[in-house]
C-alpha positions in Angstrom: 0.2 0.0 0.0 3.0 2.7 0.8 4.5 1.7 -2.1 1.8 2.9 -4.5 1.3 5.4 -2.9 4.8 6.9 -3.3 5.0 6.3 -6.8 1.1 8.5 -6.4 3.4 10.8 -4.9 6.1 10.8 -7.5 3.7 11.5 -10.2 2.0 13.6 -8.9 5.1 16.4 -8.3 6.3 15.3 -11.6 2.7 16.7 -13.5 3.2 19.6 -11.4 5.8 22.4 -10.8 4.9 22.2 -6.8 2.5 21.1 -4.2 1.9 21.9 -1.1 1.7 19.5 1.6 -2.3 20.2 2.1 -2.2 19.0 -1.3 -0.6 16.1 -1.4 -2.3 15.0 1.4 -5.8 15.6 0.8 -4.7 13.8 -3.0 -3.1 11.1 -1.3 -6.1 10.3 1.4 -3.3 10.9 4.5 -2.2 13.1 6.8 -0.1 15.9 5.8 3.2 13.8 8.5 2.3 11.4 6.4 3.3 12.9 3.7 6.5 14.5 6.0 7.7 10.8 6.5 7.0 9.9 2.6 8.3 12.7 0.6 11.6 11.6 3.1 11.8 8.1 1.9 11.9 9.4 -1.2 14.9 11.9 -0.8 16.6 8.5 0.9 15.4 6.4 -1.7 17.5 8.7 -4.7 14.3 10.7 -5.3 15.1 14.2 -5.6 12.1 15.6 -3.8 12.6 19.4 -2.4 10.8 21.2 0.2 10.4 24.8 0.0 9.3 25.5 3.8 7.6 29.1 4.7 3.7 29.3 4.1 4.0 29.3 0.2 6.1 26.4 0.5 5.9 22.8 -0.7 7.6 19.6 -2.6 8.9 19.9 -6.1 11.3 17.2 -7.8 14.4 19.1 -9.0 17.5 18.2 -11.6 14.2 17.9 -14.4 13.0 14.6 -12.9 11.6 11.7 -14.5 9.9 8.7 -13.1 9.9 5.6 -15.7 7.3 4.2 -13.9 4.7 5.5 -16.3 3.6 2.5 -18.0 -0.3 1.4 -18.3 -1.7 -1.5 -17.5 -4.1 -3.1 -19.0 -7.0 -2.1 -17.1 -5.9 1.5 -16.6 -5.8 2.2 -20.2 -9.3 0.6 -20.2 -10.4 2.7 -18.3 -8.6 5.4 -19.5 -11.0 5.1 -22.8 -14.0 6.2 -20.2 -12.5 8.8 -18.4 -14.7 11.3 -19.4 -17.7 9.9 -18.0 -17.1 10.1 -13.9 -20.1 9.3 -12.9 -20.1 5.9 -15.1 -17.1 5.2 -13.4 -17.7 5.4 -10.4 -20.7 3.6 -10.3 -18.7 0.3 -12.0 -16.1 1.0 -9.7 -13.9 1.3 -12.1 -13.1 5.3 -10.7 -9.5 4.7 -8.9 -8.6 2.7 -11.8 -9.0 5.5 -14.2 -7.8 8.2 -11.3 -4.4 6.1 -11.7 -4.5 6.9 -15.8 -4.2 9.8 -15.4 -1.7 10.2 -13.4 0.5 8.5 -15.7 -0.9 9.8 -18.9 0.2 13.4 -17.0 3.3 12.2 -16.1 4.6 11.3 -19.6 3.3 14.3 -21.0 5.5 17.1 -22.5 5.6 20.6 -19.6 3.4 21.8 -23.0 0.5 19.9 -23.0 0.8 19.2 -18.7 -2.6 21.3 -18.5 -4.0 19.1 -21.6 -6.7 17.0 -19.1 -7.8 20.2 -17.3 -8.3 22.4 -20.6 -10.8 19.4 -22.0 -12.2 18.5 -18.5 -13.5 22.4 -18.7 -15.3 21.7 -22.2 -17.0 19.0 -22.3 -18.8 16.5 -19.3 -21.1 14.4 -20.2 -24.2 14.3 -18.3 -26.3 10.2 -19.0 -29.0 10.9 -16.8 -32.3 12.4 -17.9 -34.1 15.2 -15.8 -36.1 14.5 -13.2 -35.6 11.6 -12.0 -33.2 10.4 -9.0 -30.4 7.8 -10.9 -30.1 4.6 -8.8 -27.2 2.7 -9.3 -27.6 -0.9 -9.6 -26.3 -2.8 -7.0 -25.1 -5.9 -8.9 -23.1 -3.5 -11.4 -19.6 -3.3 -10.4 -20.1 -7.6 -10.1 -20.9 -7.6 -13.9 -19.0 -4.5 -15.2 -16.1 -7.1 -14.1 -17.1 -10.0 -15.8 -17.8 -7.9 -18.9 -13.6 -7.1 -18.7 -12.9 -10.6 -17.8 -15.0 -11.8 -20.7 -16.3 -14.8 -17.7 -19.7 -16.2 -18.2 -22.4 -15.1 -15.6 -24.5 -17.3 -14.1 -28.7 -15.2 -13.4 -31.3 -14.4 -12.0 -33.2 -11.5 -13.6 -36.5 -10.5 -13.2 -39.3 -10.7 -15.5 -43.0 -10.0 -15.2 -43.2 -11.1 -11.3 -40.9 -14.4 -11.9 -38.0 -14.9 -11.6 -35.9 -16.5 -14.5 -32.4 -18.0 -14.7 -29.5 -17.6 -17.3 -26.2 -18.4 -18.3 -24.9 -15.3 -20.1 -22.2 -14.3 -21.6 -21.7 -10.2 -21.3 -20.3 -8.3 -24.0 -20.7 -5.1 -22.7 -23.0 -2.2 -21.1 -24.9 0.8 -22.3 -25.6 3.7 -20.2 -29.0 4.9 -21.9 -30.5 8.2 -19.7 -29.1 7.5 -16.6 -30.5 3.3 -16.8 -27.5 0.7 -17.3 -27.7 -2.1 -19.7 -26.1 -5.7 -20.3 -25.4 -6.9 -24.1 -25.0 -10.9 -23.1 -25.5 -13.6 -25.7 -27.4 -16.7 -24.0 -26.2 -19.8 -25.2 -27.8 -21.4 -28.0 -30.0 -18.2 -28.4 -27.7 -15.2 -29.4 -27.7 -12.4 -28.2 -30.1 -10.7 -26.1 -30.5 -6.6 -23.9 -31.4 -7.0 -20.2 -31.8 -3.9 -17.5 -29.4 -4.6 -14.9 -31.6 -3.2 -12.1 -33.8 -6.3 -12.6 -31.0 -8.2 -11.9 -31.7 -10.3 -8.5 -28.3 -12.3 -9.0 -25.3 -13.2 -10.8 -22.5 -14.8 -9.5 -19.4 -15.2 -12.6 -17.0 -18.4 -12.1 -13.6 -18.9 -13.5 -14.6 -20.0 -17.1 -13.7 -17.9 -19.9 -16.3 -17.6 -23.2 -15.1 -16.8 -26.6 -15.7 -13.2 -27.6 -17.1 -13.0 -30.8 -14.9 -10.2 -32.5 -17.2 -9.2 -35.0 -19.7 -7.9 -32.4 -20.4 -4.4 -33.0 -21.9 -3.2 -29.9 -22.4 0.3 -30.6 -24.0 -1.5 -33.7 -26.2 -3.1 -32.0 -27.5 -1.5 -29.5 -28.7 0.9 -32.2 -30.2 -1.9 -33.6 -32.1 -3.2 -30.6 -33.3 0.2 -29.7 -34.9 1.0 -33.2 -36.1 -2.3 -32.6 -37.8 -1.7 -29.3 -39.0 1.8 -30.9 -41.2 0.2 -33.3 -42.2 -2.6 -31.2 -44.2 -0.4 -28.6 -45.9 1.4 -31.6 -49.2 -0.7 -31.9 -51.6 1.6 -32.3 -52.4 4.8 -34.9 -54.6 8.2 -34.5 -55.4 11.1 -37.2 -54.2 14.6 -36.8 -54.4 17.5 -38.2 -51.6 19.8 -37.4 -50.9 23.6 -38.2 -47.9 24.8 -39.3 -46.2 25.2 -35.9 -47.6 21.5 -34.9 -46.4 19.8 -37.7 -42.7 21.1 -37.0 -43.3 21.0 -33.1 -44.6 17.0 -33.8 -41.1 15.4 -33.5 -40.3 17.1 -30.4 -43.2 15.0 -28.2 -43.1 11.9 -30.2 -40.8 9.3 -31.2 -38.7 10.9 -34.1 -38.9 8.0 -36.4 -42.7 7.8 -36.6 -43.4 11.4 -36.8 -40.9 11.4 -39.8 -43.2 9.0 -40.8 -46.4 10.5 -40.6 -44.7 14.0 -42.1 -43.6 12.1 -45.0 -47.1 10.6 -45.8 -48.8 13.9 -44.7 -51.8 15.3 -46.8 -51.9 18.7 -49.1 -51.9 21.8 -46.7 -55.6 22.9 -46.7 -57.0 26.3 -47.4 -56.0 26.8 -43.3 -52.3 25.2 -44.2 -52.9 22.3 -42.3 -52.2 18.7 -43.0 -53.9 15.8 -41.9 -51.2 12.7 -40.7 -51.5 9.4 -39.7 -49.0 8.9 -36.2 -48.0 5.6 -34.8 -48.3 5.9 -31.3 -47.7 3.3 -28.3 -51.6 3.9 -26.9 -54.3 6.6 -26.9 -53.2 6.6 -23.2 -49.7 7.9 -23.9 -50.5 9.7 -27.3 -53.1 12.5 -24.6 -49.8 12.7 -22.6 -47.7 13.7 -25.9 -50.4 15.4 -28.5 -51.5 17.7 -25.1 -48.5 19.6 -25.2 -49.2 20.5 -28.7 -52.3 22.7 -27.1 -54.6 24.7 -30.4 -52.1 23.1 -32.8 -53.5 19.0 -33.1 -56.7 18.5 -34.0 -57.5 14.8 -32.9 -59.6 13.1 -35.8 -59.8 9.7 -34.5 -59.9 7.7 -32.8 -63.1 8.5 -31.6 -62.5 8.0 -28.0 -59.2 10.0 -28.1 -61.1 13.0 -30.1 -63.7 12.9 -27.8 -61.5 12.7 -24.6 -59.6 15.8 -26.2 -62.7 17.7 -26.3 -63.6 17.7 -22.8 -60.2 18.5 -21.6 -61.0 21.4 -23.5 -64.1 22.3 -22.6 -63.2 21.6 -18.7 -59.9 24.7 -19.7 -62.8 27.1 -21.1 -64.1 26.6 -18.1 -61.9 26.6 -15.7 -60.7 30.4 -17.1 -63.8 31.8 -18.0 -64.8 31.4 -13.7 -60.8 33.2 -13.0 -60.5 36.4 -12.3 -58.4 38.4 -14.3 -55.3 38.6 -12.6 -54.5 42.3 -14.3 
C-alpha cells in the first residue's frame, strides 16, 4: 500500500511544478505528517524531492527528474477510454483505476501539454441521466462490469413479469442510456439479448471464460435493438390535423422516426395550411399525454375516444379560465 502511495506521490509531483503538503495529503488521502515522512523516504531512496519551507512552500522535484513508472496497466488503459464519464466509472467501481491512468498519462506528457486534461475537462462533460428523476446505481453493476472486462460467464437470476428466470450469460457490453444501465449479453444457443441491470437479483461469475466474437459491434447492436424496441411498442395509430407549428413540433413530443414517417406521408395542406397525418403511437393514453403539449396546434380526428377526451379537456379548460378572475 505504501509503495503504491509513494509512486503516486512521485507522479503527482512530476505532473505539477509544486504541491503543498496539504494538497498532497488531500490527493493521497493521508495526513500532512505522513506526506512529510513519505517525502523523506523518497529522498533517502534517491528521488530528488525538495521541500520549500514557509507559508508558500511545498514539495517539488528538482533537476528535471522524470520517472519511468508511466506504463499503463491493461485495466488502466481500458478505464482511460471512459475517463470522460466520471459517473459511469464510479458506478462500475473503476474510479481509482482511471485516476491512476490519468496520473500516468499526465506524468508522461511534455510540459507544454500538462494542462491538456484540465482544458478538456473544462470544455466537455457528459451528464447521462435524464432530468426529473434521481438515478439509482444498480447494486450488482460492479460485479457485472468485472465479468464484462474479463470475458467471464455469468450465472444470473433476472426478474421478468413477476417471476425470476435463471440464465447463463456471456456478458459482452454495458450501455448507459438516460441514466439506466443495460447489459448486452449472448445466451448460449439463443443469440444476443438486452437486460436491464437493475432487474438482476443475483449474479455469480465463475472462473470459466467465454470466447468473444470479435465481429460483435456494441454500438451497432445497441442502435439496432433500440430501433426495434421503439418500433415494437408503437402498436396503435391516431389521425391528426396539424398546423404548420404543430407539424414542426411533432418530432419533439412523439417518437422522432414515427413523426418523420407520418409527416412524409402527410396530406396536401388545406386552405388554412393544416395537414392531416396518421401517426403510430404506443397507445391512446400515451398519445394523449404527448399531444396535449401541442395545445391548439393539433386536432385529433381519430380514434373517436381520443377525440372526445381532447374535447372534454378543452371544455374543462374553458370553464376553468372563464371562471377565473383577471389577474391584471
